[in-house]
C-alpha positions in Angstrom: 3.2 -26.6 9.3 5.0 -23.3 9.4 2.3 -20.8 9.8 3.5 -17.9 8.2 3.6 -14.5 10.5 0.7 -12.0 9.9 1.0 -8.0 9.9 -2.1 -6.3 10.0 -2.2 -2.8 8.5 -0.6 -2.3 5.1 0.5 1.8 6.2 4.4 2.0 5.6 5.0 0.2 8.9 3.5 -3.0 7.8 4.5 -2.6 4.3 8.3 -2.2 5.3 8.0 -5.2 7.6 7.2 -7.4 5.2 9.3 -6.2 2.7 12.0 -7.1 5.5 10.8 -10.2 6.0 10.8 -11.4 2.8 14.3 -10.2 2.3 15.1 -12.8 5.0 12.8 -15.8 3.7 10.3 -15.5 6.1 6.9 -15.9 5.1 4.3 -13.6 5.9 0.9 -12.1 5.0 -0.8 -8.3 5.2 -4.1 -8.1 5.9 -5.1 -4.3 5.2 -8.7 -3.6 6.3 -9.2 -0.3 4.2 -9.5 -0.7 -0.2 -5.9 0.8 -0.4 -2.6 0.6 1.0 -0.9 3.6 2.7 -2.7 3.9 5.9 -2.0 6.9 6.5 -0.4 8.2 3.7 -2.3 9.3 1.0 -1.4 11.3 -2.3 -4.4 12.5 -4.4 -4.4 14.4 -8.4 -6.9 16.2 -9.1 -9.3 14.7 -11.0 -8.9 14.5 -14.9 -5.7 16.7 -14.0 -3.2 14.6 -13.2 -0.6 16.9 -15.0 -0.9 19.7 -12.1 1.0 17.1 -9.8 0.3 14.6 -7.1 -0.8 16.1 -3.7 -0.3 14.5 0.0 -3.2 14.8 2.4 -1.2 12.9 5.0 2.3 13.1 5.3 4.4 15.6 3.0 7.7 15.7 4.1 11.2 14.9 6.1 14.2 15.8 7.7 17.6 14.4 6.1 19.9 15.7 8.5 17.6 14.2 11.4 15.9 11.3 9.8 18.8 9.0 8.4 16.0 5.8 8.3 13.8 7.2 5.6 16.8 9.1 3.7 18.8 5.7 3.2 15.6 3.5 1.9 14.3 6.5 -0.6 18.0 6.7 -2.2 17.6 2.7 -1.8 14.4 2.8 -3.7 15.9 5.3 -6.2 13.4 7.6 -5.0 13.4 11.9 -6.1 13.5 14.2 -3.8 13.0 17.9 -3.5 13.2 21.0 -1.3 10.2 22.0 0.4 10.1 25.9 -0.5 10.7 28.4 2.6 12.3 31.2 0.9 10.0 34.3 1.4 8.2 36.2 4.0 6.0 34.8 6.9 2.6 35.9 7.6 1.3 36.1 10.6 -2.5 36.1 11.0 -3.4 37.6 14.7 -6.9 38.0 14.3 -9.5 38.9 11.4 -9.6 42.7 12.3 -5.7 43.1 12.7 -3.4 43.7 9.3 -1.2 40.9 8.6 2.4 40.6 9.7 4.6 40.0 7.5 8.5 38.6 8.6 11.1 37.5 6.7 13.5 35.1 8.9 17.1 35.4 9.0 18.6 32.1 6.8 19.2 29.0 8.8 16.2 29.9 10.8 13.9 27.3 9.3 15.3 23.9 9.2 15.4 22.4 5.5 12.6 19.7 5.1 12.3 17.5 1.5 9.4 16.1 -0.2 9.3 13.0 -2.6 8.3 13.5 -6.3 5.1 11.8 -7.0 4.1 12.4 -3.3 5.0 10.1 -0.2 2.8 7.7 -2.1 5.3 6.9 -4.0 7.6 5.4 -1.0 4.4 3.2 -0.5 4.5 2.4 -3.9 8.2 1.0 -4.3 8.1 -0.5 -1.3 5.1 -2.1 -2.0 6.6 -3.8 -5.2 9.8 -5.6 -3.4 6.8 -8.1 -2.4 5.5 -11.2 -3.7 2.2 -11.1 -5.6 -0.8 -11.4 -3.4 1.3 -10.5 0.0 -0.9 -8.0 1.2 -5.0 -8.6 1.2 -7.3 -5.6 0.9 -10.8 -5.2 2.7 -9.7 -7.5 5.3 -10.9 -6.4 8.2 -9.6 -8.7 11.8 -11.8 -9.0 14.3 -10.6 -11.3 16.8 -6.9 -12.8 17.5 -7.1 -15.8 20.0 -4.4 -17.6 21.7 -4.9 -21.1 22.8 -3.3 -23.2 25.2 -0.6 -24.6 23.4 0.0 -21.1 21.8 -1.2 -21.4 18.6 -2.5 -17.9 17.0 -5.6 -17.8 15.4 -7.2 -14.3 13.5 -10.5 -14.0 12.8 -11.2 -11.6 10.0 -13.8 -10.1 7.2 -13.9 -9.4 4.0 -16.9 -9.4 1.0 -16.5 -13.5 0.7 -17.5 -13.6 4.6 -15.3 -14.5 7.5 -12.4 -16.5 7.5 -9.8 -18.1 10.0 -6.0 -17.6 9.7 -3.3 -19.2 11.7 -0.4 -17.4 12.3 3.6 -17.8 14.4 2.9 -14.7 15.0 1.5 -11.6 14.6 2.7 -8.1 14.0 -0.2 -5.2 14.6 1.3 -2.5 12.4 -1.8 0.0 13.6 -2.4 3.0 15.8 -2.8 1.7 19.4 -6.1 3.0 19.8 -7.4 1.0 16.6 -6.0 -1.7 18.5 -7.9 -1.3 21.3 -11.2 -0.1 20.2 -11.7 -2.8 17.5 -9.7 -6.0 18.0 -10.9 -8.4 20.6 -8.5 -10.5 22.2 -8.5 -14.1 24.0 -7.4 -14.8 26.8 -7.8 -10.6 27.3 -5.0 -8.7 26.8 -4.1 -7.3 30.8 -5.6 -3.9 31.8 -2.0 -2.2 32.4 -1.2 -3.2 28.1 -4.8 -2.1 27.2 -4.5 1.4 29.4 -1.0 1.9 27.8 -2.8 1.6 23.5 -5.8 3.9 24.7 -3.3 6.5 26.6 -1.3 6.7 22.8 -3.4 9.4 21.3 -3.2 8.3 17.3 -1.0 11.0 15.2 -2.9 13.5 12.6 -5.7 11.4 13.7 -7.7 14.2 15.3 -6.8 16.8 12.1 -7.9 17.3 8.8 -5.9 18.6 6.1 -6.4 20.7 2.6 -4.9 21.4 -0.1 -5.7 24.4 -2.4 -4.4 23.9 -6.0 -3.8 26.9 -8.6 -2.2 27.7 -11.8 0.8 28.7 -10.3 2.3 29.6 -7.4 1.3 33.4 -7.3 2.3 34.0 -3.9 6.0 33.6 -4.4 6.1 36.6 -7.3 5.0 38.9 -4.2 8.1 37.7 -1.9 5.9 35.3 0.0 6.8 31.5 1.1 3.6 30.5 1.6 4.2 30.0 5.3 1.7 31.2 7.7 0.8 31.1 11.0 -2.6 31.8 12.0 -4.5 32.6 15.1 -7.8 33.7 13.3 -8.0 30.4 11.8 -9.6 28.4 10.0 -6.4 27.0 8.9 -3.9 28.1 11.9 -0.8 26.5 10.0 -0.4 26.7 6.0 2.7 26.0 3.9 3.9 25.6 0.0 2.5 22.4 -1.3 3.6 23.2 -5.0 4.8 19.7 -6.9 6.5 21.4 -9.2 7.0 24.3 -11.7 3.8 23.7 -13.5 1.3 24.4 -10.6 0.9 26.0 -7.3 -0.4 24.6 -4.2 -1.0 25.5 -0.5 -2.0 23.0 2.4 -3.0 24.3 5.6 -3.6 22.4 9.2 -6.5 23.3 10.7 -7.0 24.8 14.4 -11.0 24.6 14.3 -11.2 21.2 16.5 -12.6 17.7 14.5 -16.7 18.1 16.5 -16.8 22.1 14.9 -15.6 21.1 11.4 -18.2 18.0 11.2 -20.7 19.6 12.8 -19.8 22.3 10.1 -19.6 20.2 6.7 -17.1 20.0 4.5 -18.8 22.7 1.7 -18.9 25.4 4.6 -15.3 24.5 5.8 -14.2 24.9 2.4 -15.7 28.5 1.8 -14.2 29.3 5.3 -11.0 27.8 4.2 -11.2 29.8 0.2 -12.0 33.0 2.4 -9.1 32.5 4.7 -6.9 32.0 2.1 -8.3 35.0 0.1 -7.6 37.2 2.9 -3.8 36.5 3.4 -2.9 36.2 -0.4 -5.3 38.3 -2.4 -7.6 37.7 -4.7 -5.9 35.2 -7.3 -6.1 33.0 -4.2 -10.1 33.1 -4.4 -10.6 30.7 -7.3 -8.6 27.4 -6.4 -8.8 25.1 -9.7 -9.3 22.4 -6.8 -9.3 21.7 -3.6 -8.0 18.4 -2.0 -9.9 17.8 1.4 -9.5 14.9 4.5 -11.2 14.7 7.8 -8.6 12.1 9.1 -11.1 12.2 12.4 -13.8 10.8 10.4 -11.5 7.7 9.1 -13.0 5.1 11.0 -9.5 3.0 10.5 -7.6 5.5 11.6 -9.5 7.6 14.8 -11.6 6.8 17.3 -14.1 9.2 19.3 -10.9 10.2 21.6 -8.9 11.6 19.0 -11.8 14.3 18.4 -10.1 16.0 21.7 -7.8 18.7 20.2 -3.6 17.5 21.2 -2.2 20.4 24.2 1.0 18.6 24.0 3.5 16.1 22.4 2.1 12.9 23.1 4.4 11.0 24.5 5.4 7.4 22.1 6.6 4.7 23.0 5.8 0.7 23.2 3.4 -0.6 25.2 3.6 -2.1 28.4 2.7 -5.8 30.0 2.3 -7.5 27.1 2.7 -10.6 29.4 1.4 -13.9 28.3 1.6 -12.3 24.7 4.6 -11.7 24.6 6.8 -12.7 21.3 2.9 -13.5 20.1 1.8 -10.2 19.3 4.6 -7.4 18.4 3.1 -3.6 18.0 4.6 -1.6 15.4 4.1 1.8 14.4 5.0 5.4 14.4 2.9 5.4 17.9 5.5 2.7 19.3 8.4 5.0 18.2 9.9 6.4 21.3 12.0 8.8 18.6 10.7 10.2 16.0 7.2 9.2 17.0 4.3 10.6 14.4 7.1 10.5 11.7 7.6 8.5 9.0 10.9 8.0 10.8 9.2 6.8 13.4 7.0 4.3 11.1 10.2 2.9 9.4 12.3 2.0 13.0 9.0 0.5 14.4 9.3 -1.9 11.5 12.4 -2.5 11.8 12.4 -3.2 15.5 9.1 -5.8 14.3 11.3 -7.7 12.0 14.2 -8.2 14.4 11.7 -9.2 16.8 10.3 -12.0 14.7 13.6 -13.0 13.5 14.5 -13.4 17.5 11.8 -16.7 16.8 13.2 -18.1 13.6 
């Protein structure tokens, strides 16, 4: 029997790989541990207030002038985009005891990025819609991958119905490398050099958290502000305008306080510190957001391992793992961390999917 290609992970990489394989007539299945598709793409609405818009708690934008793969795919799928708002003055917060600095940058200083109408989840949904029914199996956790002497691959997984074994012609691991090393057992074992290569690739965004404060309008624009902030006072070190359109306003930020400190403080205390900072930056109107959306990726076991709680000091070096040895052509590593160019970006996720599919087609 001709076993299918099994893809582990239903993030952008896994779904795109499945879509490309399906278009080539290659049978494939996608196994996803979460109860949803998208991976680190997470776009949410305010409970009972969907008209306010959709807000990204994962990746938010891309740069068409530098990222042709995602630009082409967005156009091919008929998705609409809009320019990220950057007009107006930037704020610099040196410390809580020093006055805010306000700067207007020369035209062209900030590279223009674009966002997808409906959030990046619109891209996930559009790719998912290209797949045959029942291609993706949610809540299915892959525990082990075994290869016998004849080269036959068997995955052992668990879901709500119990344990299951799945045969595969080859496996695309569309997961963060550290998640592979931490959560999947291989028989025969992966070479030590390969495991070290996986562990040495920090998962992009795994140690971060993101918060979105939602308002009835982008009132900061009325004061000539872009919504962009760089802060050394915290808790947010980087803030941007996250407004989804003219009918509501939003600000989103990345944290300067490390994951362990956020976990010790707890969500309620963290969000209070966020509102206090936004009020200091943007005035009393910022003190009463309609809603706060918060996602701490370091607490997401499908994204982060313990090592990811350590703050990144520099941008990681990404690329394919080394020394796949006997597993070569049986296991194909994919995901944005395996992309030597655009690693950590949506572009990198898509390029890795294309590379993985090309390798599968070589097996046909």
